C-alpha positions in Angstrom: -25.8 6.2 17.9 -25.5 3.1 20.2 -28.8 2.0 21.6 -30.9 2.4 18.4 -33.0 -0.8 18.2 -34.8 -0.3 14.9 -31.8 -1.7 13.0 -29.3 -4.5 13.4 -26.4 -2.1 13.2 -25.7 1.5 14.0 -23.1 1.6 11.3 -22.5 -0.8 8.4 -19.3 -0.3 6.4 -18.9 -1.6 2.9 -15.2 -2.0 2.2 -12.4 -2.9 4.6 -9.6 -0.6 3.3 -7.8 1.9 5.5 -10.8 4.3 5.8 -13.4 1.6 6.2 -11.5 -0.3 8.9 -10.6 2.8 10.8 -14.3 4.0 10.8 -15.5 0.6 11.9 -13.0 0.2 14.7 -13.4 3.8 16.1 -17.2 3.5 15.9 -17.2 0.2 17.7 -14.9 1.6 20.4 -17.6 4.2 21.1 -20.1 1.4 21.7 -21.8 1.4 18.3 -23.0 -1.8 16.8 -20.8 -2.1 13.7 -20.8 -4.5 10.7 -18.3 -4.4 7.9 -18.3 -6.3 4.6 -15.3 -7.0 2.3 -15.4 -9.4 -0.7 -11.7 -9.2 -1.6 -8.9 -8.5 0.9 -8.5 -6.7 4.2 -6.5 -3.5 4.1 -7.8 -2.3 0.7 -5.7 -0.9 -2.1 -2.9 0.5 0.1 -1.9 -2.7 1.8 -2.5 -5.1 -1.1 -1.9 -3.4 -4.4 -0.9 0.1 -3.5 1.4 2.0 -1.2 2.8 -0.9 0.8 4.0 -3.2 -2.0 4.9 -0.2 -4.1 7.2 1.2 -1.4 8.8 -2.3 -0.9 9.5 -2.4 -4.6 10.9 1.2 -4.5 13.2 0.1 -1.7 14.4 -2.8 -3.9 15.0 -0.5 -6.9 17.2 1.9 -4.9 19.8 -0.9 -4.3 21.0 -0.6 -7.8 22.2 3.0 -7.2 23.5 2.1 -3.7 25.8 -0.6 -5.1 27.2 1.9 -7.6 27.6 4.6 -5.0 29.4 2.4 -2.6 32.5 2.1 -4.7 33.5 5.7 -4.1 33.4 5.0 -0.4 35.8 2.1 -0.6 33.5 -0.8 -0.9 34.5 -3.4 -3.5 31.7 -5.9 -4.4 33.2 -9.3 -5.1 30.9 -9.8 -8.2 28.3 -7.9 -10.1 25.1 -8.0 -8.1 22.2 -9.9 -9.7 18.5 -9.4 -9.1 15.9 -12.2 -8.6 12.4 -11.0 -9.2 10.7 -14.0 -7.7 12.4 -13.4 -4.3 11.1 -9.8 -4.2 7.7 -10.7 -5.4 7.2 -13.6 -3.0 8.6 -11.8 0.0 6.2 -9.0 -0.7 3.3 -11.4 -0.8 4.3 -12.8 2.6 4.5 -9.4 4.1 1.0 -8.5 2.8 -0.4 -11.7 4.2 1.1 -10.7 7.6 -0.6 -7.3 7.3 -3.9 -8.8 6.3 -3.8 -10.8 9.5 -3.2 -7.6 11.5 -6.2 -6.0 10.0 -8.3 -9.1 10.8 -7.2 -9.0 14.4 -7.9 -5.3 14.7 -11.4 -5.8 13.5 -11.9 -8.9 15.7 -10.6 -7.0 18.8 -12.8 -4.0 18.1 -16.0 -5.8 18.3 -17.1 -5.1 14.8 -18.6 -8.0 12.8 -16.8 -8.8 9.6 -18.6 -10.4 6.7 -16.5 -11.9 3.9 -19.1 -11.0 1.3 -20.1 -8.8 -1.6 -22.4 -6.0 -0.4 -25.0 -4.2 -2.4 -27.3 -1.4 -1.3 -31.0 -2.3 -1.4 -32.6 0.8 0.3 -31.3 3.6 2.5 -31.0 1.3 5.5 -30.6 -2.2 4.0 -27.6 -4.1 2.5 -27.7 -7.4 0.6 -24.7 -9.6 1.4 -23.7 -12.3 -1.1 -21.1 -15.0 -0.3 -20.4 -18.7 -0.8 -22.8 -19.3 2.0 -25.7 -17.6 0.2 -27.5 -14.3 0.6 -28.6 -12.4 3.7 -29.9 -8.9 4.4 -28.7 -6.6 7.2 -30.0 -3.3 8.3 -28.2 -0.3 9.6 -29.1 3.2 10.8 -26.2 4.5 8.6 -24.3 2.8 5.8 -20.7 3.9 4.9 -19.4 3.3 1.4 -15.6 2.9 1.6 -14.8 0.7 -1.5 -12.0 2.9 -2.8 -10.9 3.1 -6.4 -10.1 0.6 -9.2 -7.7 0.9 -12.1 -9.0 2.2 -15.4 -7.6 1.2 -18.8 -8.2 3.2 -22.0 -9.7 1.4 -25.0 -7.4 0.9 -28.0 -6.5 -2.0 -30.2 -4.6 -4.6 -28.1 -5.4 -2.9 -24.8 -6.2 -6.4 -23.4 -2.5 -7.1 -23.5 -1.7 -4.4 -20.9 -1.6 -5.1 -17.2 -3.0 -2.7 -14.7 -1.5 -1.4 -11.4 -3.2 -4.3 -9.5 -1.6 -6.9 -11.6 1.9 -5.5 -12.0 3.1 -6.6 -8.6 2.8 -10.2 -9.4 4.2 -10.6 -12.9 5.3 -14.2 -13.5 8.6 -13.1 -15.0 10.7 -10.1 -14.7 10.4 -7.8 -17.8 13.7 -7.0 -19.4 11.9 -4.3 -21.4 9.1 -2.4 -19.6 6.7 0.3 -20.8 4.3 2.3 -18.6 1.5 4.4 -20.0 0.4 7.4 -17.9 1.7 10.5 -16.2 0.5 10.3 -12.6 1.9 9.0 -9.3 1.6 5.3 -10.3 3.2 5.7 -13.8 6.1 7.8 -12.6 6.8 5.5 -9.6 6.7 2.3 -11.6 8.9 3.8 -14.3 11.5 4.4 -11.6 11.0 1.0 -10.0 11.5 -1.1 -13.1 14.3 1.1 -14.3 16.1 0.7 -10.9 15.5 -3.1 -11.0 17.3 -3.2 -14.3 14.6 -3.1 -17.0 14.9 -1.0 -20.2 12.1 1.3 -19.2 9.9 3.6 -21.3 7.2 6.0 -20.0 4.6 7.2 -22.5 2.4 10.2 -21.6 0.1 12.2 -23.8 0.9 15.6 -22.1 3.9 17.9 -22.3 5.0 17.0 -18.8 3.9 14.4 -16.2 2.6 14.9 -12.7 -0.1 17.5 -13.4 -1.1 19.7 -10.5 2.4 19.4 -8.9 4.7 22.4 -8.9 6.0 23.0 -12.5 9.6 23.3 -11.4 9.4 20.1 -9.4 7.9 18.4 -12.5 10.7 19.5 -14.8 13.4 18.8 -12.3 12.1 15.2 -11.8 11.9 14.7 -15.6 15.5 15.6 -15.9 16.7 13.4 -13.0 14.7 10.4 -14.3 16.1 10.8 -17.7 19.6 11.1 -16.2 19.0 7.7 -14.5 18.0 6.1 -17.8 14.2 6.2 -18.1 13.2 6.8 -21.7 10.4 9.3 -21.6 8.0 9.9 -24.5 5.9 13.0 -24.0 3.0 14.1 -26.2 2.4 10.5 -27.3 -0.1 7.8 -26.7 -0.4 4.1 -27.5 -2.0 3.5 -30.8 -2.0 -0.3 -30.6 -0.3 -3.2 -29.0 0.4 -6.4 -31.0 1.8 -9.7 -29.7 5.2 -10.5 -31.1 6.2 -13.9 -29.8 6.4 -13.6 -26.1 6.8 -9.9 -26.3 4.7 -7.0 -27.6 5.1 -4.5 -30.4 3.8 -1.1 -29.2 3.0 1.5 -31.8 2.8 5.1 -30.5 0.7 7.9 -32.0 3.9 9.8 -32.8 5.0 7.0 -35.1 7.5 5.3 -32.8 7.4 1.6 -32.3 8.8 -0.2 -29.2 9.2 -3.9 -28.4 8.7 -4.6 -24.8 7.9 -7.5 -22.5 5.2 -5.8 -20.3 3.0 -2.8 -20.8 1.5 -1.3 -17.7 -1.5 0.9 -18.1 -1.4 3.5 -15.3 -3.9 5.9 -16.7 -5.9 6.6 -13.5 -8.4 5.1 -11.1 -12.1 5.3 -11.0 -14.6 5.0 -8.1 -15.1 1.3 -7.3 -18.9 1.3 -7.4 -19.7 -1.6 -9.8 -22.3 -3.8 -8.3 -22.7 -1.5 -5.3 -26.4 -0.6 -6.0 -26.1 3.1 -6.2 -28.8 3.3 -8.9 -31.4 1.7 -6.6 -31.0 4.7 -4.3 -30.6 7.4 -6.9 -27.0 8.2 -5.9 -25.2 9.5 -9.0 -21.5 10.0 -9.7 -20.4 13.6 -10.4 -18.7 14.8 -13.5 -15.4 13.6 -12.1 -16.8 10.1 -11.6 -16.8 10.4 -7.8 -19.7 10.2 -5.3 -20.6 13.7 -4.2 -20.8 14.2 -0.4 -21.4 17.2 1.9 -19.1 18.3 4.8 -20.6 15.5 6.9 -19.7 12.8 4.3 -23.4 12.4 3.5 -24.4 11.4 -0.1 -27.7 12.4 -1.7 -29.2 9.9 0.6 -28.4 11.2 4.1 -28.2 7.7 5.7 -25.6 6.6 3.2 -22.1 8.1 3.8 -19.0 7.9 1.6 -15.3 8.7 2.1 -11.8 8.1 0.7 -11.1 7.5 -2.9 -14.8 7.2 -3.7 -15.1 11.0 -3.2 -13.5 14.0 -4.7 -10.1 14.9 -3.3 -6.5 13.5 -3.1 -6.4 9.7 -3.2 -4.2 9.2 -0.2 -4.5 6.6 2.6 -3.8 8.9 5.5 -6.5 11.2 4.2 -9.0 8.4 4.2 -8.1 7.6 7.8 -8.5 11.2 8.8 -11.8 11.4 7.1 -12.9 8.2 8.9 -12.0 9.6 12.3 -13.9 12.8 11.6 -16.9 10.8 10.3 -17.0 8.9 13.6 -16.9 12.1 15.5 -19.9 13.5 13.5 -22.0 10.4 13.3 -21.2 8.2 16.2 -20.0 10.5 18.9 -22.3 13.2 17.5 -19.9 16.0 18.4 -18.6 18.8 16.3 -15.3 18.0 14.5 -12.8 20.4 13.0 -12.9 20.3 9.2 -9.9 18.7 7.4 -7.6 21.3 5.8 -7.3 19.8 2.3 -4.8 22.6 1.3 -2.0 21.4 3.5 -2.0 17.7 2.9 1.6 16.5 2.4 2.3 13.8 -0.2 5.3 12.0 -1.7 6.0 10.3 -5.1 8.4 7.4 -4.6 10.2 7.8 -7.9 13.9 8.1 -8.1 14.7 10.6 -6.8 11.7 11.0 -4.5 9.4 14.0 -4.5 7.9 15.4 -1.3 5.5 18.3 -1.3 3.1 20.2 0.9 0.9 23.2 0.4 0.6 25.4 -2.7 2.7 25.1 -5.8 4.4 28.3 -7.1 1.8 28.6 -9.8 -1.2 28.2 -7.4 0.3 30.6 -5.0 0.7 33.3 -7.6 -2.9 32.8 -8.7 -4.3 32.9 -5.2 -2.0 35.4 -3.5 -0.6 37.6 -6.2 2.8 38.7 -4.8 4.9 35.9 -3.5 8.6 35.2 -2.8 10.2 32.0 -4.0 13.3 30.6 -2.3 14.9 27.6 -4.0 18.2 25.8 -4.3 19.4 22.8 -6.2 22.7 21.0 -5.4 24.6 17.8 -5.5 24.2 16.1 -2.1 27.2 15.7 0.1 27.0 11.9 -0.3 27.6 12.2 -4.0 30.9 14.1 -3.7 32.4 10.6 -3.1 29.8 8.4 -4.8 30.4 9.9 -8.2 26.7 10.2 -8.9 25.5 13.3 -10.7 22.1 13.2 -9.0 20.9 16.6 -7.8 18.4 17.7 -5.1 15.9 20.5 -5.4 14.3 22.4 -2.4 12.0 25.3 -2.6 9.8 27.4 -0.3 6.8 29.5 -1.6 6.1 32.5 0.7 3.2 35.0 0.8 5.0 38.3 0.5 2.3 40.2 2.5 2.2 38.0 5.6 5.6 36.1 5.3 3.6 32.8 5.8 5.1 29.8 4.1 2.4 28.6 1.6 4.3 25.6 0.2 7.4 23.5 0.5 8.7 21.2 -2.2 11.6 18.8 -2.5 13.0 16.4 -5.1 15.8 14.3 -3.6 16.8 11.4 -1.4 14.2 10.7 1.3 12.1 13.7 0.3 9.0 12.2 1.8 10.7 11.8 5.2 11.9 15.4 5.1 8.6 17.0 4.0 6.6 15.1 6.7 8.3 17.3 9.3 8.1 20.5 7.2 4.4 19.8 6.7 3.8 20.5 10.4 5.2 24.0 9.9 3.2 24.7 6.8 0.0 23.4 8.5 0.7 25.7 11.4 1.1 28.6 9.0 4.5 29.5 10.3 6.4 32.3 8.6 9.6 32.4 6.7 11.1 34.2 9.7 10.2 31.1 11.8 12.1 29.0 9.4 15.1 31.4 9.5 15.2 31.3 13.3 15.3 27.5 13.3 18.8 26.1 13.7 19.8 23.5 11.1 21.2 20.1 11.6 24.6 19.9 10.0 25.6 18.3 7.8 22.2 17.3 6.3 20.4 18.1 3.1 17.3 19.1 5.1 19.1 22.0 6.7 18.7 23.9 3.4 15.1 24.5 4.3 16.2 26.8 7.2 19.2 28.4 5.5 17.5 29.8 2.4 18.0 33.5 2.9 17.8 35.2 -0.5 14.7 35.0 -2.6 15.3 33.5 -6.0 12.3 35.3 -7.6 9.2 37.2 -6.8 
C-alpha cells in the first residue's frame, strides 16, 4: 500500500479504540502512510467506559466477601470496613488518564498522524475533519471505520432519569439503592458490582433468564449464586415508568412491583456508533441487526471503506477487535493472505460474582450441531470456603463430541473463572480431545484441576 501518491494517506482510521489504534500502528509499522481521527478519548470504550474501569470496580466489589471470608482464617478486623465511593471513582479516573497517555505515545511512536477531530465520510476516499480549529479534508486509498458501539436506552416515561453504562462509572454519590435494567454482560456485572460495594441491588430483565446465548446451566447456576449473595432479581418484568421522588426515584415495573432507588442504570444493549459518520452519503446501510455488513476482507458495500470491531456483527470483545485489526492489516497493507478468525472458539468472561468463563459451544448449541454429545460437569464448594464459611459454589463443565472425542466447549462459574478458561481456551481452539484432558496431570490442590479429573459423563 505504501507508495501510493494519489491520496494523502494509504489508510485513514476513524476511531481510536482498541481496534482502530492497533490497525493504525501495525499499518504504519509496515510503511503505510496512516492517519487516525478521534473526537472523544483515546482507547475507546474498553479503556474509558468499558472493560478496564469495570474490572477495577469488580475488584473493589470483591473485597466485601474477602473481609467476611478472612474471619474463618483467623483474621480479626479491628472495625467494620467502610467504603468510600469517591476514592474508587477518582483513582479509576487517574488510571484511565494514564492509559490514555500510553495510547497517545503508541500512536506518536508509530508514525501515524492523530487528528483530534470528528470525522465524516464525504466520498469513498475523502474524510471531512471538524475540530475547534475548523474543517479540513483528507484523502485516503482506504478508510477504516472503527467507531465501536454506543449505549442504547429504551423509551418509556421517565427514561431520561436513567443513566447509561458510560455514565455509571462517574456517579457523584454512591447509590445506597441501585437498579439495573437489562440481562446482558453489562447488566449482570454491574448488579454484582454495586451489590458487592454495599448497595441494595435490583436487576430487572424482561426474559425468563439473563445472559442469552450462554450455556443454560451456566445461566441458571449464576442466577442462583447471585441471589445467594443478595442481588434481588426480577425476571419477566420491565420498567413501566420512572418518577422522581425527592432525591430518589420511584420505579414502577410491568409486573406491578414498585421500587424506590437512588440510581437506575439502563444496560439494555449497545448500537453501532455511526451517528454523524456519513454512511448515507456513500449508500452504506446497516443490516437488520443494526451493524455494518462486511465481507471476509472487512470491506463494506463500498470496497475502499472498511469496518471492524463492535460496528460489525459478532461478539463485542476488545481482543477480537484487535485480532480483526491485525488480520485487516495483513490483507490490506501487507497484501498477504491471512488465516480467517475462528469465531466459534473465542473465550469470554463475565465479571459478575462469581465470575463466568466460557469458550466454545454451549451444551444446547452442541446438541443442535453435533447430535450425540457427552457432558461432564461438577459443582462443588471450593476448598477456600471450607474455612471461610461461605456457601458459594463453583460449576465446571466440558461438552464433548461423542463421535470424535473433541472438546467442543468448556464452561466455568466460580472464582477467577476468566483466568482459568483463558488456558483451557487454547485446548479448545486446538481441538484437543477429552482423552488429552484426561492425560493432563492436574495441579493440586486447585479448583482448575477439576477440568482434567472429570472422568464420568454426567449425561449424554
